[in-house]
N, C-alpha and C positions, 0 to 999 in steps of 0.2 A: 549197617548201624543206624540207630535211631537218635532223635533229638535228646532223649533221656540219657543216652550214653555219654554225651559230651557237654550238656548244658551246665551253666554256672548257676548255683543256688546256695544260699539265698541271694536275692537280687537287691541292689541298692535302689531305693524308690523314694518318691516324694508324694505328698498328698495334693489334691487340687487347690487347697487354700494356702499352700506354701507360697512365699514371696518369690518373684522372679529373681531377685538378688540372691536369695539363699540358694535357689536352684543353680544359679551360675557359679556360686562358690563351691557347691558340691561337685560340679563338673570339673572345676579346677583342682579341688582337693584330691579327688579320686582319679584324676587324669582319664576321664571317660568322656565320650562325645554325646551321650544321651542318657536320660533317666526315665524309666517307666513311671507313670502316674497311677496310683491306686487309691481307691476310697477306703474308708475305715474298715470295711469288711474284706479288704485285700483284693477287690475286683479291679481288673485293669480298665481304666477309663481314658487313657491317653498316653502320650510320650512327649517329652520335651527334649529337644536336641540343640546342638550348636546352631543348626540352621534356623531354628525358631528364634534365636537370640542375636542373629547377625545384624539386623537392622533395628537398633535401639536408640532412642533419643538421648539416653544418658551418655552413650559413647559418641554421639554425633554421627551415627552411621545410618540413620533413617533414610528411606528412599527419597531422592530428590528428582522430581519430574518437571518437565517444562509444562507451561500452562496448556499448550495445545495437546500434549500427550495425556495430561490429566483429564482433559475433556473427552478424549477418546476412550479412556479406561472406564470411566463411569464412577458415580458417587459410591456405590456399594463396595466396590473393590478398594477405593481410597479409604473408606471408613474402616474396612477390615485391616488395611495396612496401618492405619493410625492406632488401632487397638493393639496390633502386634508390636508396634514400636513404643507404646506408652503404658500399657496395662501393667499392673503391679502383681497380679496373682497368676500362678501357673495355669490355672484353668482357663484363663483368657488368651493365652498364647500357645498352649500345647497343641499338638497334632492329635485330633480325636479319632480319625479313621486309621487305626493301627493294624498293620499286617501282623498276624499271629500264626502260631503253629501249635500242634499238639505234641505231647511227649513221645508219642509213637510215630511221628512223621519221620520218614527215612531221610538221611542226610542229603541224598542227591536231590530230594524235593526241597529241602531247606536251601540248598545252594541255588536252586532254580528260583525260589522266592526272592532271595537276596539280589540275584541278577535282574529279574523281571522288574522289581520295584526300585532298583538302584539304592538299596539300603544297606547298612553295615551290620545290623543285628536284628533278630526277630524274637520277641517275647514268647515264651512257651506257656500256654494256658491250658488248664484242666478245669472243666465245669465253671468257666468264668474267672477262676482264680489264677493269679500269676504264680507259677511254680519254678520258673527258671528263665534263662535267656541264652541264646546261641548267637555268637558273633562270627564274623569271618575268621577271626583268629582261632576260634575253637575248631572250625573246619580244617584249618591248616594244621592244628595240633593233631587231629585225628589222622591226617595224611602223614605227618612226620612220625607218628607212632608205627607206621608200616602195616596197617591193617589191610587185609585183602577181602575180608568178609563184609557183606552188606549189613549184617547184624551180629553183635558180639554174643558169645555163648552166655547162657543164663548164669553160669558160675562166675563169669567175669562181671556180670551185672551185680551179683551179690557182693563180690569183693569191693567193687566201687561204692556200692551203697553202704557197706559196713565201714569202710574207711572214711567216707564223708560224714557218716553219723558220729564216728569217733571224734573227728576234727570239730564238728559243730558243737560238741559237748565241752570243748576246751575254750576257756576264756581268751587264751593267747592266740588262737588260730583265727585269722581273718579270712574266712572261707569265701567271702564275696570276691576276693582277689585271687582265688586259687581254682584250678581245674584239674581233674584226674581222668586219665584214660587208662583202660586195662585191656590187655590183649594176651590171652592164654596165660593168665596169672602174672604177667609182667606189667607193673604199674609205671606209667609215665606221669610225673608231676610237672605241672605248668603254672605259670603266673608269677606273682611277686609277693615276697614276704617283707615284713617291716624291719627284720633284723636277721643276722646270721643264726641267732639262737632259735628263732621261729623256724627258719629254714631247716635246721637240723632236727628240730622236734617233729616237723611234718614228715621228714624222711623216716624218722624212727617209728612214727605212727604207721606209716605205710609198710615198713619192713616187718613190723610185728602184727600186722593184720592177717588173720588166718586165710590161707589159700594163696598168698603172695609168694611168687617164686623169685622175683627180682624187682628192683626199683631203679628207674632212670630219673635222675634229678636234673630237671630242666628249669628249676626255679631261679629267680633272681632276687637277691636281697637288696632292698632299697627303700626310698620314700613311699608313703602311702599312695596307692593307686588302685585302679580297678579295671574292668573290661568294658 
């Protein structure tokens, strides 16, 4: 299987000029731990996570160091920590060196990236443009779907693409909170819907997509959240 087979798209994002406060509210609202940062052209320029917001002056959680330890650390590091704790714009606190993957990267390579860099998710980029995101949860979903192949058949890829295209065309479908896996025509639906009505509608969309043999509903109906 490849990243394109399990990635969530579209992705919840922020722009570099966004306020840190607004970014923090987005993390809480969507119940996610990080948000990719893109410029006006959709190019990935960074990522802001809970880790970037842990030591903030507003919350009184900025780093407290003894005078002797501060002397050992050096002025440059202290200045960088001050910016991290007090800057108001996302571009000043975000992580700029983002680990990314391509849509065609194999899932075992994605898993290796997550483990090597001790991260929870990896943005999927094509020609510099953010096209999706794969999280640890998405890898577990692929495992739970019971696939044995390293790459799903092309027909399954087409089914997944058709279903996601149908859902993205619907105003009621919150596709950034959903994921779809397909194995031999059997669709597994994952994620969270904002209501039971949306959950039922997603299932109907899957059941009526050409090529689908069966649908496994793993959806949860609840408050707004993301991956």
